[in-house]
TORKOL-4160 file (C-alpha; in steps of 0.2 Angstrom, whole numbers, padded with zeros to 4 digits, m for minus):
195
<pt num="1" X="m0385" Y="0482" Z="m0392"/>
<pt num="2" X="m0370" Y="0485" Z="m0403"/>
<pt num="3" X="m0359" Y="0469" Z="m0404"/>
<pt num="4" X="m0343" Y="0480" Z="m0401"/>
<pt num="5" X="m0350" Y="0487" Z="m0385"/>
<pt num="6" X="m0354" Y="0469" Z="m0379"/>
<pt num="7" X="m0336" Y="0463" Z="m0384"/>
<pt num="8" X="m0329" Y="0478" Z="m0375"/>
<pt num="9" X="m0339" Y="0474" Z="m0359"/>
<pt num="10" X="m0334" Y="0456" Z="m0360"/>
<pt num="11" X="m0316" Y="0460" Z="m0361"/>
<pt num="12" X="m0318" Y="0473" Z="m0347"/>
<pt num="13" X="m0326" Y="0460" Z="m0336"/>
<pt num="14" X="m0312" Y="0447" Z="m0340"/>
<pt num="15" X="m0299" Y="0460" Z="m0334"/>
<pt num="16" X="m0309" Y="0469" Z="m0321"/>
<pt num="17" X="m0315" Y="0453" Z="m0312"/>
<pt num="18" X="m0297" Y="0447" Z="m0312"/>
<pt num="19" X="m0289" Y="0463" Z="m0306"/>
<pt num="20" X="m0301" Y="0463" Z="m0291"/>
<pt num="21" X="m0292" Y="0448" Z="m0283"/>
<pt num="22" X="m0275" Y="0451" Z="m0292"/>
<pt num="23" X="m0259" Y="0452" Z="m0281"/>
<pt num="24" X="m0243" Y="0458" Z="m0289"/>
<pt num="25" X="m0234" Y="0443" Z="m0282"/>
<pt num="26" X="m0247" Y="0431" Z="m0288"/>
<pt num="27" X="m0238" Y="0427" Z="m0305"/>
<pt num="28" X="m0220" Y="0434" Z="m0302"/>
<pt num="29" X="m0214" Y="0421" Z="m0315"/>
<pt num="30" X="m0228" Y="0424" Z="m0328"/>
<pt num="31" X="m0215" Y="0431" Z="m0341"/>
<pt num="32" X="m0205" Y="0416" Z="m0340"/>
<pt num="33" X="m0220" Y="0405" Z="m0344"/>
<pt num="34" X="m0228" Y="0416" Z="m0357"/>
<pt num="35" X="m0235" Y="0407" Z="m0371"/>
<pt num="36" X="m0230" Y="0390" Z="m0364"/>
<pt num="37" X="m0242" Y="0376" Z="m0359"/>
<pt num="38" X="m0232" Y="0375" Z="m0342"/>
<pt num="39" X="m0240" Y="0392" Z="m0337"/>
<pt num="40" X="m0258" Y="0387" Z="m0342"/>
<pt num="41" X="m0256" Y="0369" Z="m0335"/>
<pt num="42" X="m0250" Y="0377" Z="m0318"/>
<pt num="43" X="m0268" Y="0382" Z="m0315"/>
<pt num="44" X="m0279" Y="0371" Z="m0304"/>
<pt num="45" X="m0291" Y="0359" Z="m0312"/>
<pt num="46" X="m0308" Y="0359" Z="m0304"/>
<pt num="47" X="m0311" Y="0343" Z="m0294"/>
<pt num="48" X="m0327" Y="0336" Z="m0286"/>
<pt num="49" X="m0338" Y="0346" Z="m0298"/>
<pt num="50" X="m0353" Y="0335" Z="m0301"/>
<pt num="51" X="m0358" Y="0335" Z="m0319"/>
<pt num="52" X="m0344" Y="0346" Z="m0325"/>
<pt num="53" X="m0344" Y="0349" Z="m0344"/>
<pt num="54" X="m0330" Y="0361" Z="m0346"/>
<pt num="55" X="m0322" Y="0377" Z="m0338"/>
<pt num="56" X="m0314" Y="0393" Z="m0342"/>
<pt num="57" X="m0298" Y="0400" Z="m0335"/>
<pt num="58" X="m0289" Y="0417" Z="m0339"/>
<pt num="59" X="m0276" Y="0429" Z="m0333"/>
<pt num="60" X="m0272" Y="0437" Z="m0321"/>
<pt num="61" X="m0278" Y="0424" Z="m0307"/>
<pt num="62" X="m0284" Y="0407" Z="m0305"/>
<pt num="63" X="m0303" Y="0410" Z="m0303"/>
<pt num="64" X="m0312" Y="0398" Z="m0314"/>
<pt num="65" X="m0329" Y="0398" Z="m0322"/>
<pt num="66" X="m0337" Y="0380" Z="m0322"/>
<pt num="67" X="m0350" Y="0375" Z="m0333"/>
<pt num="68" X="m0360" Y="0359" Z="m0326"/>
<pt num="69" X="m0375" Y="0350" Z="m0332"/>
<pt num="70" X="m0390" Y="0357" Z="m0324"/>
<pt num="71" X="m0400" Y="0342" Z="m0317"/>
<pt num="72" X="m0413" Y="0340" Z="m0303"/>
<pt num="73" X="m0411" Y="0328" Z="m0288"/>
<pt num="74" X="m0418" Y="0314" Z="m0299"/>
<pt num="75" X="m0404" Y="0317" Z="m0312"/>
<pt num="76" X="m0416" Y="0324" Z="m0325"/>
<pt num="77" X="m0409" Y="0337" Z="m0336"/>
<pt num="78" X="m0417" Y="0355" Z="m0334"/>
<pt num="79" X="m0423" Y="0357" Z="m0352"/>
<pt num="80" X="m0425" Y="0376" Z="m0351"/>
<pt num="81" X="m0408" Y="0379" Z="m0344"/>
<pt num="82" X="m0397" Y="0363" Z="m0347"/>
<pt num="83" X="m0380" Y="0371" Z="m0341"/>
<pt num="84" X="m0376" Y="0380" Z="m0325"/>
<pt num="85" X="m0362" Y="0392" Z="m0324"/>
<pt num="86" X="m0353" Y="0397" Z="m0308"/>
<pt num="87" X="m0336" Y="0402" Z="m0300"/>
<pt num="88" X="m0323" Y="0392" Z="m0291"/>
<pt num="89" X="m0313" Y="0406" Z="m0282"/>
<pt num="90" X="m0297" Y="0398" Z="m0279"/>
<pt num="91" X="m0288" Y="0413" Z="m0272"/>
<pt num="92" X="m0302" Y="0414" Z="m0259"/>
<pt num="93" X="m0299" Y="0396" Z="m0253"/>
<pt num="94" X="m0309" Y="0387" Z="m0268"/>
<pt num="95" X="m0326" Y="0394" Z="m0263"/>
<pt num="96" X="m0340" Y="0392" Z="m0275"/>
<pt num="97" X="m0350" Y="0408" Z="m0280"/>
<pt num="98" X="m0364" Y="0411" Z="m0293"/>
<pt num="99" X="m0361" Y="0423" Z="m0307"/>
<pt num="100" X="m0368" Y="0440" Z="m0304"/>
<pt num="101" X="m0381" Y="0448" Z="m0317"/>
<pt num="102" X="m0367" Y="0457" Z="m0327"/>
<pt num="103" X="m0356" Y="0441" Z="m0328"/>
<pt num="104" X="m0371" Y="0431" Z="m0334"/>
<pt num="105" X="m0378" Y="0443" Z="m0346"/>
<pt num="106" X="m0362" Y="0450" Z="m0354"/>
<pt num="107" X="m0346" Y="0439" Z="m0350"/>
<pt num="108" X="m0348" Y="0421" Z="m0344"/>
<pt num="109" X="m0366" Y="0417" Z="m0347"/>
<pt num="110" X="m0372" Y="0406" Z="m0361"/>
<pt num="111" X="m0387" Y="0405" Z="m0372"/>
<pt num="112" X="m0394" Y="0388" Z="m0377"/>
<pt num="113" X="m0406" Y="0382" Z="m0390"/>
<pt num="114" X="m0414" Y="0365" Z="m0391"/>
<pt num="115" X="m0412" Y="0357" Z="m0408"/>
<pt num="116" X="m0423" Y="0345" Z="m0417"/>
<pt num="117" X="m0411" Y="0330" Z="m0413"/>
<pt num="118" X="m0412" Y="0333" Z="m0394"/>
<pt num="119" X="m0395" Y="0342" Z="m0393"/>
<pt num="120" X="m0392" Y="0360" Z="m0389"/>
<pt num="121" X="m0384" Y="0374" Z="m0398"/>
<pt num="122" X="m0373" Y="0383" Z="m0385"/>
<pt num="123" X="m0366" Y="0400" Z="m0387"/>
<pt num="124" X="m0356" Y="0412" Z="m0376"/>
<pt num="125" X="m0365" Y="0428" Z="m0373"/>
<pt num="126" X="m0349" Y="0437" Z="m0375"/>
<pt num="127" X="m0341" Y="0427" Z="m0390"/>
<pt num="128" X="m0355" Y="0419" Z="m0400"/>
<pt num="129" X="m0344" Y="0415" Z="m0415"/>
<pt num="130" X="m0338" Y="0399" Z="m0406"/>
<pt num="131" X="m0352" Y="0386" Z="m0409"/>
<pt num="132" X="m0353" Y="0373" Z="m0395"/>
<pt num="133" X="m0365" Y="0358" Z="m0394"/>
<pt num="134" X="m0372" Y="0349" Z="m0379"/>
<pt num="135" X="m0377" Y="0332" Z="m0384"/>
<pt num="136" X="m0376" Y="0314" Z="m0377"/>
<pt num="137" X="m0360" Y="0303" Z="m0381"/>
<pt num="138" X="m0360" Y="0285" Z="m0386"/>
<pt num="139" X="m0363" Y="0280" Z="m0368"/>
<pt num="140" X="m0378" Y="0291" Z="m0365"/>
<pt num="141" X="m0368" Y="0305" Z="m0355"/>
<pt num="142" X="m0370" Y="0323" Z="m0360"/>
<pt num="143" X="m0354" Y="0332" Z="m0366"/>
<pt num="144" X="m0351" Y="0349" Z="m0374"/>
<pt num="145" X="m0343" Y="0347" Z="m0391"/>
<pt num="146" X="m0333" Y="0360" Z="m0401"/>
<pt num="147" X="m0323" Y="0360" Z="m0417"/>
<pt num="148" X="m0305" Y="0361" Z="m0411"/>
<pt num="149" X="m0292" Y="0363" Z="m0425"/>
<pt num="150" X="m0306" Y="0357" Z="m0437"/>
<pt num="151" X="m0310" Y="0341" Z="m0428"/>
<pt num="152" X="m0325" Y="0336" Z="m0418"/>
<pt num="153" X="m0319" Y="0336" Z="m0400"/>
<pt num="154" X="m0326" Y="0335" Z="m0382"/>
<pt num="155" X="m0322" Y="0352" Z="m0374"/>
<pt num="156" X="m0313" Y="0352" Z="m0358"/>
<pt num="157" X="m0306" Y="0369" Z="m0355"/>
<pt num="158" X="m0305" Y="0386" Z="m0362"/>
<pt num="159" X="m0290" Y="0397" Z="m0357"/>
<pt num="160" X="m0290" Y="0416" Z="m0361"/>
<pt num="161" X="m0273" Y="0424" Z="m0361"/>
<pt num="162" X="m0273" Y="0442" Z="m0357"/>
<pt num="163" X="m0258" Y="0453" Z="m0361"/>
<pt num="164" X="m0251" Y="0468" Z="m0351"/>
<pt num="165" X="m0258" Y="0481" Z="m0364"/>
<pt num="166" X="m0275" Y="0486" Z="m0368"/>
<pt num="167" X="m0287" Y="0496" Z="m0358"/>
<pt num="168" X="m0301" Y="0493" Z="m0345"/>
<pt num="169" X="m0314" Y="0493" Z="m0359"/>
<pt num="170" X="m0303" Y="0483" Z="m0371"/>
<pt num="171" X="m0289" Y="0472" Z="m0363"/>
<pt num="172" X="m0276" Y="0465" Z="m0374"/>
<pt num="173" X="m0282" Y="0447" Z="m0377"/>
<pt num="174" X="m0267" Y="0438" Z="m0384"/>
<pt num="175" X="m0277" Y="0422" Z="m0388"/>
<pt num="176" X="m0290" Y="0410" Z="m0383"/>
<pt num="177" X="m0285" Y="0391" Z="m0381"/>
<pt num="178" X="m0297" Y="0377" Z="m0383"/>
<pt num="179" X="m0292" Y="0360" Z="m0375"/>
<pt num="180" X="m0302" Y="0344" Z="m0377"/>
<pt num="181" X="m0302" Y="0326" Z="m0383"/>
<pt num="182" X="m0304" Y="0322" Z="m0401"/>
<pt num="183" X="m0319" Y="0311" Z="m0404"/>
<pt num="184" X="m0312" Y="0301" Z="m0418"/>
<pt num="185" X="m0295" Y="0297" Z="m0410"/>
<pt num="186" X="m0297" Y="0299" Z="m0392"/>
<pt num="187" X="m0281" Y="0310" Z="m0391"/>
<pt num="188" X="m0279" Y="0327" Z="m0383"/>
<pt num="189" X="m0281" Y="0341" Z="m0395"/>
<pt num="190" X="m0277" Y="0360" Z="m0393"/>
<pt num="191" X="m0281" Y="0375" Z="m0403"/>
<pt num="192" X="m0276" Y="0394" Z="m0401"/>
<pt num="193" X="m0284" Y="0408" Z="m0410"/>
<pt num="194" X="m0285" Y="0427" Z="m0408"/>
<pt num="195" X="m0303" Y="0433" Z="m0407"/>
């Protein structure tokens, strides 16, 4: 499948899924917060999500896609599918829902590949240009790592800012923001880029 078609489907899903639960009054003050961290930081942070690795949030609502370590009842990692992605639908009372087929295959799903060192290469099905790595930290806990602003970091959140322009098939993605903790210093780190 042509990569441009896949990207268009991804952007359409970002916008389309958001519009399904959008209310005109949901973010009456969005313009006042545009491009500020106050707006992004007003989104809910997933709580009580066992084995949460990172999450994605985007306009125009607070629905959140969580990525958690996929372990069995004994705490053993599922080697064939080490990460489980699902929704927390905050506008619907915070209920959890599985991603549907289209969301898994074209928008929010991930592909993983086990590497020789026991870590996993992790790639978004919609934006494979951003390499992520699932591996154990110094304490033996799995984390997802990304290069944020050129520094190895534990990834916490991805935020996708969608503007008012664009079309259903190609919304106006203003930027993607990565937020995490830099491994070397332990300090919070942010990076924004336009895909």
